[in-house]
N, C-alpha and C positions, 0 to 999 in steps of 0.2 A: 504491501500500500504504499504510495507516493507523501511524505508526510509533508499536512499544509498547516503551516504556522495559524492562515488566517480562524481555525476549525478550532483553535484553540479557545477562544473568544468565546463562540457559540457553545464547547463544550461547557468553560467555564461560567457563562446564564445557568446552564442547566444543573451543574451543581450548587450551583446559591443559592435557587428556587429550591433543591431539594434537600436540602442544607438545614434552608428555613421553615419548610413543610413539617420535616421530619422533629427539631427546637426551632421555633419559632423563640426570636429573639439570639439567638445565638450570636449574631455579626456585631449586634448594638450591644450585646455583655464584653465580646472580646475586645470591642473595641478600649473599651475606657482600660484596659491595662492587662497583666498578665500577668501570672503566680502558680507556673511550673516546677514540680514536685524537680524533677527531671534536666539532666544536661546530656544529651546524644553526641557520641564525637562517634564520628562514620564515616568510612569512605565514599567518594564522589560515584561511586561506581551506581549504574541506573538503575540496575535489580535491586539492588538494598534497598527494601520499602524504611523506612521514619516510624511515627507511631503507629500507624495501622495497622503494620503486623505484631502488637499487644493489644490491639481493641482499644486504643486511646483513643480521645477526642480532638478536637481543636484547642493547642493553649494548654494542651499536656505536658508537653515538650520542647526543652529550649533545644535546636540542633544547630551543631556544626560539621560540614562536610569537609572530605579534603582525600587526594589521594593517598590509600592504604590505609586511613587514621591515623599517620600519623600527629606526636605533638612534640614540637621540638620548640625547647625554649629562646629561641632566634626568632621564633614567628609572631610577630603581632598580634596578625590575627587570629590565633588560637588563644594566644595569649587575653588579646582585651576579649574576646568569646566566655573564656572561664573568669577571667572578673567580671564580670556584667553577673555572670550566672551566680557565680559565689555571693559576692558583697554587695548586688541590686537584689537579683531574684530569691537567692538563698536557697538556692536548693540542696535536697538531703543528697542527693545521689549526681552523682559523674559516673556514665554507662561510657564506656570505651565498648563500641563494638565494631570488630573487625568481621571477613567473611571466608570462607571456601572459597577455592580456584579467585583472589584478588590477585589482578592482572600486576598493580605494583609491586606485590612480592613475589610475582615468577620473573621478574622482569629484576625484581634486585639478588633472588638466587642466581639467575645468568649472568647479571653483569652485564646485560645487553642496552643499557637505556642511555639518552643522551642529548645534549641541551640542558633548559629547565630541571627534567624531569630525574635527570641524573643526580644532579645536585641534593635534589627534594628529595630519592631514598635513599640517599648514606645512610642515615640511621638504622633502617632495614638490614642492608647491607651489613651495617654493625652486627646486626642481631642475630648475622648471618653465618657472618664468620666467631659471633663469641661462641655460638654452640655449632660451631662447626664437625668437633666429633659425633655428635649426637644426630645431625640432620646426614652426614656422609654413612650411618652405618645404618641409616634406612636405603628398600631395594631399589627406590623405582623416581624417577624424579618428581613423579604425582605426589607420593607419599612427605616427601621432602617440603615439597611446597605446599602439601594441606599443614605439615607440622612449623613451618614458618607463618604462614599466618597465623597458626595462634601464640606461637613466642613473639611474635611481632606487636598482639593485642597486649598480653602483659608488660610486654615493655613498657608500653604505651601510660597504661595504668603507672609502672612505678615512673614515668615523665611527671603526670599530669600528679602525681604525690610528690614529688619535687621543685613542685611550681613555688615561688614566694606566695602566691596568692591564696592558694590550699594552704598550704604551710603556715599560714600568717591564723586562718579561719581557724585551723586549730587551736594555735595561740592563744585565740580567743574566747576558745572555747564551742569552738560554733560545731554544730554535726553537719561531717562531709564523708561520704563514704563512695570510693570512688573503685567498681567496679568492673569485670574482665569478662565479658563474652564476644560470641562468633556466633554467624547468623550460615547459614544452608542456604545456597543457590540450589540444590537439587532437591531440597524438601521445604523449605519455608519453615524453616525449624530453627529456632535461637537456643544457643546451647551457655551455660556458663560455665567458662574455665577453672572455678573454685578460687580463683585469685581476689581480693578484695582488701582496700587500701583505706586504714579509719581514722591514721593516729598517728604521731610521733613521737612515741615516748624515751626518753634515752637519745632527741637525737637523731634519733632511723623513720624511719616510715615501720609503722604497724602491718604488715599483708598476714592476713588469717583470712579461712574459711571464709565466705559469707555467703557461700552456694545453695542454691534453693529448688524450685523444682525445674527449672531450665537448663536444669544440669543433666548434660547426654549421658546414657548407661552406656555399654560397652559395646550394643549395636550403631549406638551414632558417631561412635569413635573412628 
């Protein structure tokens, strides 16, 4: 089917009318402000959904997307989003959600990116290098790719927890939990990777198991 941007306006009008029919006054209410409990940091991949994957309505999630869900401390965009979410919106949960089949992770694994993308993926290549032996022990590139997608999420959770913004929130007693999840393109299911940063006792992030029902069973791994 040929893409036609003008049809998006027609689709938008139909969607807005249906939302208003199902939830009278929803847009007027949302226009008064937002108070989402979640910050969702995920990949820019078009196949990865946002709040609809969890059955949440409009206004439930503050969202940041980029290639391979990377949180770099030299990226003012990501830091501004985290600051606004934590300091202004006072979200209680930051969820870093990667996905299996991530093109950015595969490019980092193969080391075949170039230009701005090559620089952007440097932290993901660093993750691959740090876990070189574990990845090398896996039999196929597909297995290494899948595992790197998981390892990258875990590293980005740690990166969020190391930001001055989140550390400052913990220092003043604000509750902020940073979770690591991953999304399966093949089945539409979220999986909890079992890593969650909740505070910084004795000068270091406290990574604990905060997994819930979203954790995959052995068959889903």
